[in-house]
N, CA, C and O atoms as a MOPAC input file, in Angstrom:
PM7 MOZYME 1SCF
protein

 N    109.62100 1   101.14600 1    28.17700 1
 C    109.97500 1    99.78300 1    27.82900 1
 C    110.03500 1    98.94500 1    29.09000 1
 O    110.33500 1    99.43300 1    30.18000 1
 N    109.74600 1    97.70100 1    28.91100 1
 C    109.75300 1    96.76600 1    30.02900 1
 C    111.11400 1    96.08700 1    30.14300 1
 O    111.80900 1    95.88800 1    29.14700 1
 N    111.47500 1    95.74400 1    31.35100 1
 C    112.73400 1    95.04900 1    31.58100 1
 C    112.68800 1    93.58400 1    31.18100 1
 O    113.72000 1    92.91300 1    31.17800 1
 N    111.50700 1    93.07500 1    30.84200 1
 C    111.43400 1    91.67700 1    30.41600 1
 C    111.88300 1    91.50100 1    28.96500 1
 O    111.91600 1    90.38100 1    28.45600 1
 N    112.22300 1    92.59000 1    28.30900 1
 C    112.77100 1    92.51300 1    26.94800 1
 C    114.28900 1    92.38600 1    27.05900 1
 O    114.94600 1    93.26800 1    27.61100 1
 N    114.84900 1    91.29100 1    26.53400 1
 C    116.28900 1    91.04200 1    26.69600 1
 C    117.17900 1    92.19900 1    26.24100 1
 O    118.18800 1    92.48700 1    26.88300 1
 N    116.81800 1    92.86200 1    25.14500 1
 C    117.66300 1    93.95400 1    24.65100 1
 C    117.65400 1    95.15200 1    25.59800 1
 O    118.64800 1    95.87200 1    25.69000 1
 N    116.54600 1    95.37200 1    26.29900 1
 C    116.48000 1    96.47000 1    27.26900 1
 C    117.28100 1    96.12900 1    28.52000 1
 O    117.98900 1    96.98000 1    29.05700 1
 N    117.17200 1    94.89800 1    28.98200 1
 C    117.95100 1    94.44500 1    30.13600 1
 C    119.44000 1    94.57100 1    29.82500 1
 O    120.21000 1    95.03900 1    30.66400 1
 N    119.84900 1    94.15700 1    28.63000 1
 C    121.25700 1    94.23500 1    28.23200 1
 C    121.72400 1    95.68600 1    28.16700 1
 O    122.83300 1    95.99400 1    28.60300 1
 N    120.89200 1    96.58400 1    27.62700 1
 C    121.26900 1    97.99600 1    27.52900 1
 C    121.48200 1    98.59200 1    28.91200 1
 O    122.45200 1    99.31600 1    29.13400 1
 N    120.57500 1    98.29200 1    29.85000 1
 C    120.66700 1    98.83400 1    31.20700 1
 C    121.93200 1    98.33100 1    31.90800 1
 O    122.66500 1    99.11900 1    32.50700 1
 N    122.18700 1    97.04100 1    31.83700 1
 C    123.35200 1    96.48600 1    32.53300 1
 C    124.66300 1    96.90000 1    31.86500 1
 O    125.69000 1    96.99700 1    32.53700 1
 N    124.64500 1    97.14600 1    30.55700 1
 C    125.85400 1    97.56600 1    29.84000 1
 C    126.36300 1    98.92900 1    30.30600 1
 O    127.55500 1    99.21600 1    30.19300 1
 N    125.46800 1    99.77100 1    30.83000 1
 C    125.88200 1   101.09400 1    31.31600 1
 C    126.01100 1   101.11200 1    32.83700 1
 O    126.02600 1   102.17700 1    33.45500 1
 N    126.10600 1    99.91800 1    33.43500 1
 C    126.33600 1    99.83800 1    34.87800 1
 C    125.08800 1    99.77700 1    35.73100 1
 O    125.17000 1    99.87400 1    36.95500 1
 N    123.94500 1    99.62000 1    35.11200 1
 C    122.70400 1    99.53000 1    35.87200 1
 C    122.54200 1    98.17100 1    36.53000 1
 O    123.08400 1    97.16600 1    36.07100 1
 N    121.78900 1    98.16800 1    37.60900 1
 C    121.47800 1    96.93200 1    38.31800 1
 C    119.96600 1    96.77600 1    38.31800 1
 O    119.23000 1    97.73500 1    38.54900 1
 N    119.51500 1    95.56400 1    38.05900 1
 C    118.08000 1    95.29000 1    38.02300 1
 C    117.72600 1    94.40700 1    39.21400 1
 O    118.31300 1    93.34400 1    39.41500 1
 N    116.75700 1    94.86800 1    39.99900 1
 C    116.29200 1    94.12200 1    41.16600 1
 C    114.89200 1    93.59800 1    40.89700 1
 O    114.12000 1    94.20100 1    40.15200 1
 N    114.58000 1    92.47800 1    41.50900 1
 C    113.24000 1    91.89600 1    41.40700 1
 C    112.53900 1    92.10000 1    42.74100 1
 O    112.91400 1    91.49100 1    43.74400 1
 N    111.52300 1    92.95600 1    42.75300 1
 C    110.72900 1    93.20600 1    43.95300 1
 C    109.33300 1    92.66300 1    43.73800 1
 O    108.55300 1    93.23400 1    42.97700 1
 N    109.01400 1    91.57000 1    44.39800 1
 C    107.67100 1    90.99000 1    44.29000 1
 C    107.28100 1    90.62800 1    42.87600 1
 O    106.11600 1    90.75400 1    42.49900 1
 N    108.24100 1    90.18200 1    42.09200 1
 C    107.94700 1    89.79300 1    40.71600 1
 C    108.02400 1    90.92800 1    39.72000 1
 O    107.78000 1    90.72300 1    38.53100 1
 N    108.36200 1    92.14000 1    40.18700 1
 C    108.48000 1    93.30300 1    39.29600 1
 C    109.95200 1    93.67800 1    39.18100 1
 O    110.59600 1    93.99300 1    40.18200 1
 N    110.48200 1    93.64400 1    37.96200 1
 C    111.86700 1    94.04200 1    37.72900 1
 C    111.96400 1    95.56000 1    37.75800 1
 O    111.14900 1    96.25300 1    37.14900 1
 N    112.98400 1    96.08600 1    38.48100 1
 C    113.13300 1    97.53500 1    38.62300 1
 C    114.58800 1    97.94900 1    38.41400 1
 O    115.50600 1    97.32600 1    38.94800 1
 N    114.78600 1    99.01000 1    37.62900 1
 C    116.11600 1    99.58000 1    37.41500 1
 C    116.55700 1   100.24200 1    38.71600 1
 O    115.85600 1   101.09200 1    39.26400 1
 N    117.73600 1    99.83800 1    39.20100 1
 C    118.28800 1   100.34700 1    40.46000 1
 C    117.30800 1   100.14000 1    41.62300 1
 O    117.41300 1   100.81200 1    42.65000 1
 N    116.37000 1    99.22400 1    41.46500 1
 C    115.37700 1    98.96600 1    42.50000 1
 C    114.30000 1   100.02800 1    42.59000 1
 O    113.51900 1   100.03500 1    43.54200 1
 N    114.24300 1   100.93900 1    41.60400 1
 C    113.32200 1   102.07900 1    41.68000 1
 C    112.23000 1   102.02200 1    40.61900 1
 O    111.04400 1   101.96000 1    40.94400 1
 N    112.62900 1   102.04100 1    39.35900 1
 C    111.67100 1   102.22800 1    38.26400 1
 C    111.48900 1   100.93800 1    37.47100 1
 O    112.46000 1   100.26000 1    37.13500 1
 N    110.22600 1   100.60600 1    37.17600 1
 C    109.91100 1    99.36900 1    36.45100 1
 C    109.98200 1    99.55200 1    34.93600 1
 O    109.62500 1    98.63600 1    34.19500 1
 N    110.42600 1   100.69100 1    34.47000 1
 C    110.55200 1   100.96900 1    33.03400 1
 C    111.99100 1   101.34400 1    32.72100 1
 O    112.72400 1   101.82200 1    33.58700 1
 N    112.38400 1   101.12200 1    31.47900 1
 C    113.74200 1   101.47500 1    31.06500 1
 C    113.78500 1   102.77100 1    30.26700 1
 O    114.86100 1   103.29700 1    29.98100 1
 N    112.61200 1   103.28200 1    29.90800 1
 C    112.53600 1   104.53800 1    29.16100 1
 C    111.44900 1   105.39200 1    29.79200 1
 O    110.31200 1   104.95100 1    29.96500 1
 N    111.81600 1   106.61900 1    30.13300 1
 C    110.87200 1   107.50500 1    30.80900 1
 C    111.35400 1   108.94100 1    30.68500 1
 O    112.51800 1   109.19100 1    30.37000 1
 N    110.46000 1   109.87100 1    30.93200 1
 C    110.79500 1   111.29400 1    30.91900 1
 C    111.02600 1   111.77200 1    32.34600 1
 O    110.28700 1   111.39900 1    33.25600 1
 N    112.04400 1   112.58800 1    32.54000 1
 C    112.23200 1   113.25800 1    33.81100 1
 C    112.93500 1   112.47400 1    34.90000 1
 O    112.93800 1   112.91600 1    36.04900 1
 N    113.52200 1   111.34800 1    34.59900 1
 C    114.21400 1   110.56100 1    35.62700 1
 C    115.72500 1   110.76800 1    35.51300 1
 O    116.47000 1   109.83300 1    35.21800 1
 N    116.16800 1   112.00800 1    35.75000 1
 C    117.58500 1   112.33100 1    35.60000 1
 C    118.45000 1   111.57500 1    36.60000 1
 O    119.61700 1   111.30400 1    36.31800 1
 N    117.90700 1   111.23200 1    37.75300 1
 C    118.65000 1   110.48300 1    38.76400 1
 C    119.10200 1   109.12400 1    38.23100 1
 O    120.14300 1   108.60800 1    38.63700 1
 N    118.32500 1   108.55500 1    37.33000 1
 C    118.61300 1   107.21300 1    36.82800 1
 C    119.36000 1   107.20100 1    35.48700 1
 O    119.55900 1   106.13300 1    34.90800 1
 N    119.77600 1   108.37700 1    34.98300 1
 C    120.55600 1   108.41600 1    33.74100 1
 C    121.89400 1   107.74900 1    33.98400 1
 O    122.41100 1   107.87000 1    35.09500 1
 N    122.47700 1   107.07300 1    33.05900 1
 C    122.04800 1   106.72800 1    31.71000 1
 C    121.30100 1   105.39900 1    31.64400 1
 O    121.02600 1   104.88000 1    30.56200 1
 N    120.97700 1   104.85300 1    32.82300 1
 C    120.29100 1   103.55000 1    32.82600 1
 C    118.88500 1   103.65200 1    32.25000 1
 O    118.45900 1   102.79700 1    31.47400 1
 N    118.16900 1   104.70300 1    32.63600 1
 C    116.83000 1   104.97100 1    32.09900 1
 C    116.97500 1   106.13300 1    31.12700 1
 O    117.49100 1   107.19100 1    31.48600 1
 N    116.52000 1   105.93200 1    29.90800 1
 C    116.67500 1   106.95700 1    28.87700 1
 C    115.30500 1   107.45800 1    28.41400 1
 O    114.28200 1   106.80400 1    28.62000 1
 N    115.31400 1   108.62900 1    27.78700 1
 C    114.04900 1   109.19500 1    27.30300 1
 C    113.83300 1   108.94700 1    25.80900 1
 O    112.83600 1   109.40400 1    25.25000 1
 N    114.74100 1   108.23900 1    25.16400 1
 C    114.59100 1   107.95800 1    23.73400 1
 C    113.43500 1   106.98300 1    23.52200 1
 O    113.46500 1   105.87100 1    24.04900 1
 N    112.42200 1   107.38200 1    22.75900 1
 C    111.26500 1   106.49400 1    22.57600 1
 C    111.54400 1   105.38000 1    21.57700 1
 O    112.42200 1   105.49300 1    20.72100 1
 N    110.79300 1   104.32300 1    21.70300 1
 C    110.77500 1   103.31200 1    20.65200 1
 C    109.66700 1   103.74600 1    19.70000 1
 O    108.53800 1   103.98300 1    20.12900 1
 N    109.97800 1   103.84900 1    18.43300 1
 C    108.99800 1   104.32000 1    17.45500 1
 C    108.65000 1   103.18500 1    16.51100 1
 O    109.52800 1   102.52800 1    15.95200 1
 N    107.37100 1   102.96900 1    16.34500 1
 C    106.90600 1   101.99800 1    15.36000 1
 C    105.95500 1   102.71600 1    14.41500 1
 O    105.28400 1   103.67200 1    14.80300 1
 N    105.90400 1   102.26200 1    13.20300 1
 C    104.99900 1   102.85000 1    12.21400 1
 C    104.00500 1   101.77600 1    11.80900 1
 O    104.38100 1   100.67900 1    11.39700 1
 N    102.73900 1   102.11100 1    11.93500 1
 C    101.66900 1   101.18100 1    11.59500 1
 C    100.80400 1   101.82300 1    10.52200 1
 O    100.35900 1   102.96100 1    10.67300 1
 N    100.57200 1   101.10800 1     9.46100 1
 C     99.71600 1   101.63500 1     8.39100 1
 C     98.27600 1   101.70200 1     8.88500 1
 O     97.76800 1   100.75000 1     9.47800 1
 N     97.63400 1   102.81800 1     8.64000 1
 C     96.22800 1   102.98800 1     9.00000 1
 C     95.35200 1   102.56800 1     7.83800 1
 O     95.77200 1   102.57400 1     6.68100 1
 N     94.12300 1   102.20300 1     8.17500 1
 C     93.14800 1   101.90500 1     7.12600 1
 C     91.91700 1   102.76800 1     7.36500 1
 O     91.76500 1   103.37000 1     8.42800 1
 N     91.05500 1   102.82100 1     6.38400 1
 C     89.83000 1   103.60700 1     6.52600 1
 C     88.90000 1   103.01700 1     7.57700 1
 O     87.97400 1   103.68700 1     8.03200 1
 N     89.13800 1   101.77700 1     7.96200 1
 C     88.32000 1   101.13600 1     8.99100 1
 C     88.71300 1   101.55400 1    10.40300 1
 O     87.96500 1   101.29400 1    11.34500 1
 N     89.86800 1   102.19500 1    10.57400 1
 C     90.30400 1   102.62200 1    11.90300 1
 C     89.34900 1   103.68300 1    12.43400 1
 O     89.01600 1   104.63900 1    11.73300 1
 N     88.91100 1   103.50800 1    13.67800 1
 C     87.94700 1   104.43100 1    14.27700 1
 C     88.58200 1   105.46700 1    15.19400 1
 O     88.23700 1   106.64700 1    15.13100 1
 N     89.50400 1   105.03500 1    16.04200 1
 C     90.09800 1   105.94600 1    17.01800 1
 C     91.44800 1   105.39700 1    17.46700 1
 O     91.79200 1   104.24300 1    17.21200 1
 N     92.20200 1   106.26600 1    18.14700 1
 C     93.47200 1   105.85800 1    18.75600 1
 C     93.40300 1   106.18100 1    20.23300 1
 O     92.85000 1   107.20400 1    20.63900 1
 N     93.96900 1   105.30100 1    21.02300 1
 C     94.11300 1   105.54300 1    22.45300 1
 C     95.60800 1   105.61700 1    22.73300 1
 O     96.32800 1   104.63500 1    22.55600 1
 N     96.06600 1   106.77200 1    23.16600 1
 C     97.45400 1   106.94600 1    23.58100 1
 C     97.43300 1   107.00200 1    25.09900 1
 O     96.79600 1   107.88200 1    25.67800 1
 N     98.12000 1   106.07700 1    25.74500 1
 C     98.03400 1   106.02400 1    27.20200 1
 C     99.32200 1   105.50500 1    27.82000 1
 O    100.10300 1   104.79700 1    27.18500 1
 N     99.51600 1   105.87600 1    29.06500 1
 C    100.67500 1   105.41000 1    29.82000 1
 C    100.41400 1   104.01800 1    30.38500 1
 O     99.30200 1   103.49400 1    30.31900 1
 N    101.46200 1   103.44400 1    30.93400 1
 C    101.33000 1   102.10100 1    31.49700 1
 C    100.38100 1   102.06200 1    32.68700 1
 O     99.93500 1   100.98300 1    33.07700 1
 N    100.06300 1   103.20800 1    33.27300 1
 C     99.07200 1   103.23600 1    34.34800 1
 C     97.72200 1   102.72300 1    33.88600 1
 O     96.95100 1   102.19800 1    34.68900 1
 N     97.42800 1   102.86800 1    32.60600 1
 C     96.20500 1   102.29600 1    32.03300 1
 C     96.45400 1   100.86100 1    31.59400 1
 O     95.72200 1    99.95200 1    31.98500 1
 N     97.49100 1   100.65500 1    30.77800 1
 C     97.70500 1    99.34900 1    30.14300 1
 C     98.09900 1    98.25700 1    31.12900 1
 O     97.91400 1    97.07600 1    30.83400 1
 N     98.63700 1    98.61900 1    32.29400 1
 C     98.97600 1    97.59800 1    33.29200 1
 C     97.73900 1    96.94200 1    33.89500 1
 O     97.81500 1    95.82200 1    34.40100 1
 N     96.59700 1    97.63500 1    33.84500 1
 C     95.38600 1    97.08200 1    34.47900 1
 C     94.25100 1    96.81300 1    33.50000 1
 O     93.25900 1    96.19000 1    33.87600 1
 N     94.36900 1    97.26300 1    32.26100 1
 C     93.25300 1    97.15600 1    31.32200 1
 C     93.70900 1    96.55000 1    29.99800 1
 O     94.75000 1    96.92100 1    29.45700 1
 N     92.92400 1    95.62300 1    29.49100 1
 C     93.24100 1    95.00400 1    28.20100 1
 C     92.88600 1    95.95700 1    27.05700 1
 O     92.10100 1    96.88900 1    27.23000 1
 N     93.47100 1    95.70800 1    25.90200 1
 C     93.12500 1    96.48200 1    24.70600 1
 C     91.63800 1    96.36000 1    24.41100 1
 O     90.99300 1    97.33800 1    24.03500 1
 N     91.09600 1    95.15900 1    24.58000 1
 C     89.68500 1    94.91000 1    24.27300 1
 C     88.77400 1    95.77000 1    25.13300 1
 O     87.84100 1    96.39000 1    24.62200 1
 N     89.03600 1    95.81200 1    26.43500 1
 C     88.20500 1    96.61500 1    27.34300 1
 C     88.36600 1    98.09600 1    27.02800 1
 O     87.37500 1    98.82300 1    26.95700 1
 N     89.59700 1    98.55000 1    26.84000 1
 C     89.82800 1    99.96900 1    26.54800 1
 C     89.10700 1   100.38700 1    25.27000 1
 O     88.49600 1   101.45400 1    25.22400 1
 N     89.17500 1    99.55900 1    24.24100 1
 C     88.51100 1    99.88600 1    22.97400 1
 C     86.99700 1    99.85900 1    23.11600 1
 O     86.30900 1   100.73000 1    22.58300 1
 N     86.47800 1    98.88200 1    23.82100 1
 C     85.03300 1    98.77900 1    24.01900 1
 C     84.48700 1    99.99200 1    24.77300 1
 O     83.46100 1   100.55600 1    24.39300 1
 N     85.17400 1   100.38500 1    25.83500 1
 C     84.72900 1   101.53200 1    26.63400 1
 C     84.85300 1   102.83400 1    25.84400 1
 O     83.99000 1   103.70600 1    25.94600 1
 N     85.91100 1   102.96700 1    25.06700 1
 C     86.08300 1   104.16500 1    24.23900 1
 C     84.98700 1   104.23800 1    23.18700 1
 O     84.40800 1   105.30100 1    22.96200 1
 N     84.70600 1   103.12300 1    22.55100 1
 C     83.66000 1   103.06200 1    21.52800 1
 C     82.32900 1   103.54000 1    22.09900 1
 O     81.62100 1   104.32100 1    21.46200 1
 N     81.98800 1   103.07400 1    23.29700 1
 C     80.72300 1   103.48000 1    23.93900 1
 C     80.66600 1   104.99400 1    24.11600 1
 O     79.63900 1   105.61800 1    23.84800 1
 N     81.76600 1   105.57800 1    24.56600 1
 C     81.78900 1   107.03000 1    24.78600 1
 C     81.65700 1   107.80500 1    23.47800 1
 O     80.91800 1   108.78700 1    23.40700 1
 N     82.36200 1   107.37000 1    22.45700 1
 C     82.33200 1   108.09500 1    21.18500 1
 C     81.00100 1   107.94500 1    20.46300 1
 O     80.57700 1   108.85400 1    19.74900 1
 N     80.35200 1   106.82600 1    20.64000 1
 C     79.07600 1   106.58000 1    19.96600 1
 C     77.87400 1   107.09100 1    20.75600 1
 O     76.75800 1   107.10800 1    20.23600 1
 N     78.08500 1   107.50600 1    21.99800 1
 C     76.99200 1   107.98400 1    22.84700 1
 C     76.38800 1   109.24500 1    22.23200 1
 O     77.06000 1   110.27000 1    22.11600 1
 N     75.13000 1   109.16400 1    21.84500 1
 C     74.47200 1   110.30700 1    21.19300 1
 C     73.66200 1   111.16000 1    22.17100 1
 O     72.95900 1   112.08400 1    21.76400 1
 N     73.76700 1   110.84300 1    23.45800 1
 C     73.02100 1   111.64100 1    24.43000 1
 C     73.60500 1   113.04900 1    24.46900 1
 O     74.71700 1   113.28500 1    23.99700 1
 N     72.86200 1   113.95300 1    25.02200 1
 C     73.34100 1   115.33100 1    25.13400 1
 C     74.08600 1   115.53500 1    26.44300 1
 O     74.55700 1   116.63800 1    26.72000 1
 N     74.19900 1   114.48800 1    27.24900 1
 C     74.86300 1   114.61000 1    28.53700 1
 C     76.35300 1   114.31000 1    28.39300 1
 O     76.77700 1   113.16500 1    28.54900 1
 N     77.12500 1   115.31300 1    28.10400 1
 C     78.57300 1   115.16300 1    28.03000 1
 C     79.23200 1   115.97900 1    29.13700 1
 O     80.36700 1   116.43600 1    28.99900 1
 N     78.51400 1   116.14900 1    30.21700 1
 C     79.06100 1   116.87600 1    31.35200 1
 C     79.00500 1   118.37000 1    31.13700 1
 O     78.20200 1   118.87300 1    30.35200 1
 N     79.87100 1   119.07100 1    31.84900 1
 C     79.88200 1   120.53200 1    31.79300 1
 C     80.95800 1   121.06200 1    30.85700 1
 O     81.21400 1   122.26600 1    30.82600 1
 N     81.58500 1   120.18200 1    30.10200 1
 C     82.64600 1   120.61600 1    29.19000 1
 C     82.06800 1   121.38000 1    28.00700 1
 O     80.96300 1   121.10700 1    27.53900 1
 N     82.84700 1   122.33600 1    27.54500 1
 C     82.42400 1   123.15000 1    26.41500 1
 C     83.38600 1   122.90600 1    25.25700 1
 O     84.59600 1   122.80500 1    25.45500 1
 N     82.84400 1   122.81500 1    24.06300 1
 C     83.66800 1   122.61500 1    22.87600 1
 C     82.87100 1   121.87400 1    21.82900 1
 O     81.68900 1   121.58200 1    22.01200 1
 N     83.53800 1   121.57200 1    20.72400 1
 C     82.87500 1   120.79300 1    19.68100 1
 C     82.52800 1   119.42700 1    20.24900 1
 O     83.31000 1   118.83700 1    20.99400 1
 N     81.35600 1   118.93100 1    19.89200 1
 C     80.85100 1   117.69200 1    20.48500 1
 C     81.82800 1   116.53500 1    20.35200 1
 O     82.04500 1   115.79500 1    21.31200 1
 N     82.42600 1   116.36700 1    19.16300 1
 C     83.33700 1   115.23200 1    18.97200 1
 C     84.59200 1   115.35900 1    19.82700 1
 O     85.13200 1   114.35200 1    20.28700 1
 N     85.06300 1   116.59300 1    20.04400 1
 C     86.22900 1   116.79600 1    20.90500 1
 C     85.87700 1   116.50600 1    22.35400 1
 O     86.65300 1   115.88400 1    23.08000 1
 N     84.70100 1   116.96000 1    22.77000 1
 C     84.24900 1   116.71900 1    24.13800 1
 C     84.09800 1   115.22500 1    24.38600 1
 O     84.44800 1   114.74300 1    25.46400 1
 N     83.58900 1   114.49100 1    23.41800 1
 C     83.43000 1   113.03600 1    23.58200 1
 C     84.78800 1   112.34300 1    23.72600 1
 O     84.90800 1   111.37800 1    24.48000 1
 N     85.79600 1   112.81700 1    23.02300 1
 C     87.14800 1   112.25800 1    23.18400 1
 C     87.66700 1   112.51500 1    24.59700 1
 O     88.26200 1   111.63800 1    25.22100 1
 N     87.43400 1   113.71800 1    25.08500 1
 C     87.85600 1   114.05400 1    26.44800 1
 C     87.10000 1   113.19600 1    27.45200 1
 O     87.69000 1   112.68000 1    28.40200 1
 N     85.79100 1   113.04200 1    27.24400 1
 C     84.99000 1   112.19100 1    28.13500 1
 C     85.49700 1   110.75000 1    28.11400 1
 O     85.57100 1   110.10600 1    29.16100 1
 N     85.84300 1   110.24200 1    26.94300 1
 C     86.36200 1   108.87200 1    26.83300 1
 C     87.68100 1   108.74400 1    27.59600 1
 O     87.89800 1   107.75500 1    28.29600 1
 N     88.55200 1   109.72900 1    27.46500 1
 C     89.83600 1   109.69400 1    28.17600 1
 C     89.62100 1   109.73200 1    29.68500 1
 O     90.26400 1   108.98700 1    30.42500 1
 N     88.71200 1   110.60300 1    30.14400 1
 C     88.39900 1   110.65400 1    31.57600 1
 C     87.82200 1   109.32600 1    32.05000 1
 O     88.17200 1   108.83700 1    33.12400 1
 N     86.94600 1   108.75200 1    31.25200 1
 C     86.31200 1   107.48100 1    31.60900 1
 C     87.35700 1   106.37300 1    31.74400 1
 O     87.32900 1   105.61500 1    32.71300 1
 N     88.27500 1   106.27100 1    30.78500 1
 C     89.32300 1   105.24900 1    30.86300 1
 C     90.22600 1   105.47500 1    32.07400 1
 O     90.62800 1   104.52300 1    32.74300 1
 N     90.54100 1   106.73200 1    32.34800 1
 C     91.36300 1   107.05700 1    33.51600 1
 C     90.66200 1   106.62900 1    34.79500 1
 O     91.27400 1   106.02600 1    35.67700 1
 N     89.37100 1   106.94500 1    34.89100 1
 C     88.58700 1   106.57100 1    36.06700 1
 C     88.51900 1   105.05200 1    36.22300 1
 O     88.67200 1   104.53200 1    37.32800 1
 N     88.28800 1   104.34500 1    35.11800 1
 C     88.24900 1   102.87800 1    35.18200 1
 C     89.58000 1   102.30700 1    35.66800 1
 O     89.59800 1   101.40800 1    36.50800 1
 N     90.68500 1   102.82100 1    35.14800 1
 C     92.00500 1   102.33000 1    35.56700 1
 C     92.22300 1   102.58300 1    37.05500 1
 O     92.76200 1   101.73500 1    37.76500 1
 N     91.80000 1   103.75500 1    37.51700 1
 C     91.91800 1   104.08000 1    38.93800 1
 C     91.09500 1   103.10000 1    39.77100 1
 O     91.56800 1   102.60000 1    40.79200 1
 N     89.86200 1   102.82500 1    39.33500 1
 C     89.00200 1   101.88800 1    40.06400 1
 C     89.49400 1   100.44600 1    39.96300 1
 O     89.13700 1    99.60400 1    40.78700 1
 N     90.31900 1   100.16600 1    38.94400 1
 C     90.91700 1    98.83300 1    38.80400 1
 C     92.23600 1    98.75100 1    39.58100 1
 O     93.00900 1    97.80600 1    39.42600 1
 N     92.47000 1    99.75900 1    40.41700 1
 C     93.61600 1    99.81400 1    41.32900 1
 C     94.96000 1    99.96800 1    40.62500 1
 O     95.95200 1    99.36000 1    41.02700 1
 N     94.98700 1   100.78100 1    39.57700 1
 C     96.26600 1   101.09200 1    38.94500 1
 C     97.17300 1   101.72200 1    39.99800 1
 O     96.73900 1   102.56900 1    40.77900 1
 N     98.41100 1   101.30800 1    40.00900 1
 C     99.36800 1   101.80900 1    40.99900 1
 C    100.36000 1   102.79400 1    40.38000 1
 O    101.39800 1   103.09200 1    40.97000 1
 N    100.04100 1   103.28600 1    39.21500 1
 C    100.97800 1   104.14100 1    38.48800 1
 C    100.24800 1   105.39300 1    38.01100 1
 O     99.02200 1   105.47900 1    38.08800 1
 N    101.01600 1   106.35700 1    37.51700 1
 C    100.40100 1   107.53700 1    36.91200 1
 C     99.57400 1   107.08600 1    35.71700 1
 O     99.96200 1   106.17700 1    34.98400 1
 N     98.42500 1   107.73600 1    35.53200 1
 C     97.52700 1   107.36900 1    34.43600 1
 C     97.35800 1   108.58900 1    33.53700 1
 O     96.88300 1   109.63500 1    33.97800 1
 N     97.74700 1   108.44600 1    32.28700 1
 C     97.58700 1   109.51500 1    31.30400 1
 C     96.94000 1   108.90300 1    30.06900 1
 O     97.43200 1   107.91000 1    29.53300 1
 N     95.83200 1   109.49900 1    29.61600 1
 C     95.10000 1   108.94700 1    28.47300 1
 C     94.69400 1   110.07400 1    27.52800 1
 O     94.19800 1   111.11300 1    27.96300 1
 N     94.91100 1   109.85700 1    26.23500 1
 C     94.42700 1   110.75300 1    25.18900 1
 C     93.68500 1   109.88600 1    24.18000 1
 O     94.19300 1   108.85000 1    23.75000 1
 N     92.48100 1   110.31300 1    23.80400 1
 C     91.69300 1   109.59400 1    22.80000 1
 C     91.54700 1   110.49500 1    21.58200 1
 O     91.17100 1   111.66200 1    21.70000 1
 N     91.84700 1   109.94400 1    20.41500 1
 C     91.72600 1   110.68300 1    19.15800 1
 C     90.69800 1   109.97300 1    18.29200 1
 O     90.86700 1   108.80400 1    17.94300 1
 N     89.63400 1   110.68400 1    17.94800 1
 C     88.58000 1   110.13000 1    17.09600 1
 C     88.99500 1   110.32700 1    15.64200 1
 O     89.04600 1   111.45700 1    15.15500 1
 N     89.28500 1   109.24900 1    14.96200 1
 C     89.74100 1   109.33000 1    13.57400 1
 C     88.59500 1   109.53300 1    12.59100 1
 O     88.82900 1   109.86500 1    11.42800 1
 N     87.36900 1   109.33900 1    13.04300 1
 C     86.19300 1   109.51400 1    12.18300 1
 C     85.52700 1   110.86700 1    12.41100 1
 O     84.71700 1   111.30500 1    11.59500 1
 N     85.86300 1   111.52400 1    13.50700 1
 C     85.25800 1   112.80300 1    13.90400 1
 C     83.74500 1   112.75000 1    13.76400 1
 O     83.12500 1   113.59800 1    13.12200 1
 N     83.18100 1   111.73800 1    14.37700 1
 C     81.71800 1   111.58300 1    14.35900 1
 C     81.09700 1   112.68800 1    15.20400 1
 O     81.66200 1   113.06400 1    16.23000 1
 N     79.98100 1   113.19900 1    14.80700 1
 C     79.36200 1   114.30100 1    15.54300 1
 C     78.02900 1   113.95700 1    16.09800 1
 O     77.39400 1   114.79200 1    16.74200 1

């Protein structure tokens, strides 16, 4: 979660947290720019691991899902991420690298690697984790 959400800022300060602004980036205790994360025991209870869960109805028109960390989303728009993923999943060439597995699974892995590489080249300053799920399982 971002600190620009009033309810997150209130939750952090209610448990004694301090929020600093470094170069326009709000940080809990001057360290982390997120209010929810895994493995940050030093920042408990200010930073928690409880996720925000939303439920979105799917339709038959849905093609794929991109699950990614802020290392991707901080530098890439939804439009670019979807366009690049679509290209990878629709690529019918036989060149999917040296990976072994079912073609549709390999294409999802290739799409995730491609998005990760793009985020890195777009100078992402954070950890980048990407998973692509093909909802159509095109082969």
